[in-house]
C-alpha positions in Angstrom: 74.9 72.5 48.2 77.7 70.2 47.0 76.9 67.9 44.1 77.2 64.2 45.2 80.0 62.2 43.7 77.6 59.7 41.9 75.8 62.6 40.2 79.2 64.1 39.1 80.3 60.8 37.7 77.1 60.4 35.7 77.6 63.9 34.3 81.2 63.1 33.4 80.2 59.9 31.7 77.8 61.9 29.5 80.4 64.5 28.7 83.0 61.8 27.9 80.7 59.8 25.5 79.4 63.0 23.9 83.0 64.1 23.4 83.9 60.9 21.8 80.9 61.3 19.5 82.0 64.8 18.6 85.5 63.5 17.8 84.0 60.9 15.4 81.7 63.5 13.9 84.7 65.7 13.2 86.5 62.7 11.7 83.5 62.2 9.4 83.6 65.8 8.3 87.4 65.7 7.6 86.8 62.6 5.5 84.1 64.5 3.5 86.6 67.2 2.8 88.4 64.6 0.7 85.0 63.3 -0.6 85.7 60.0 1.2 82.1 59.2 1.7 82.6 55.6 2.9 84.9 56.6 5.7 82.7 59.6 6.6 79.8 57.2 7.0 81.9 54.8 9.2 83.0 57.7 11.4 79.4 59.0 11.7 78.2 55.5 12.6 80.8 55.4 15.4 79.7 58.8 16.6 76.1 57.6 16.8 77.3 54.6 19.0 79.0 57.0 21.4 76.0 59.3 21.5 73.7 56.4 22.3 75.9 55.6 25.3 75.7 59.2 26.4 71.9 59.2 25.9 71.5 56.0 27.9 73.5 57.4 30.9 71.4 60.6 30.7 68.2 58.7 30.5 69.1 56.7 33.6 69.6 59.8 35.6 66.4 61.3 34.4 64.5 58.1 35.2 65.8 58.2 38.8 64.5 61.8 39.2 61.1 60.8 37.6 60.9 57.9 40.1 61.1 60.5 43.0 64.8 60.4 43.8 65.8 64.0 44.7 68.6 65.2 42.4 70.0 68.6 43.0 70.6 71.0 40.2 74.2 71.0 39.0 76.0 73.1 36.4 78.1 70.1 35.5 75.0 68.0 34.7 73.5 70.9 32.8 76.8 71.2 30.8 76.6 67.5 30.1 73.1 67.7 28.7 74.1 70.8 26.7 77.1 69.0 25.2 75.0 65.9 24.4 72.4 68.1 22.5 75.0 70.1 20.7 76.8 67.0 19.5 73.5 65.5 18.3 72.9 68.7 16.2 76.5 68.5 14.8 75.9 64.8 13.9 72.6 65.7 12.1 74.4 68.4 10.1 77.2 65.9 9.2 74.6 63.4 8.1 73.1 66.0 5.8 76.5 66.9 4.4 77.1 63.2 3.6 73.8 63.1 1.7 74.8 66.2 -0.2 78.2 64.8 -1.1 76.6 61.5 -2.2 74.2 63.4 -4.5 77.1 65.5 -5.9 79.1 62.3 -6.4 76.2 60.6 -8.3 75.7 63.6 -10.5 79.4 63.8 -11.3 79.5 60.1 -12.2 76.5 60.5 -14.4 78.2 63.4 -16.2 81.4 61.3 -16.7 79.4 58.5 -18.2 77.8 60.7 -20.9 
């Protein structure tokens, strides 16, 4: 079976948006290396916007299947879902790193003020 073009385009949209989210997440982590918490948060916020776009596209495809539209299995769509989930995990880790850096920053500032 050959995957229909519409389904392939949906998968590529998910991959594209998830890839943009990954790029912004990596930008956030690079900012954290310099302890630039403000920019890290800005980048992560942008990453979340891209991941919401990916999720919305994915949800649309899943709703069609739930409504009874027959959608054939595709490695490309599976890859898109995998990419989306992986980036979501990376974003969660980056968010925790931001929290850790904020706590370290608060403690250092408290020590400096003693």
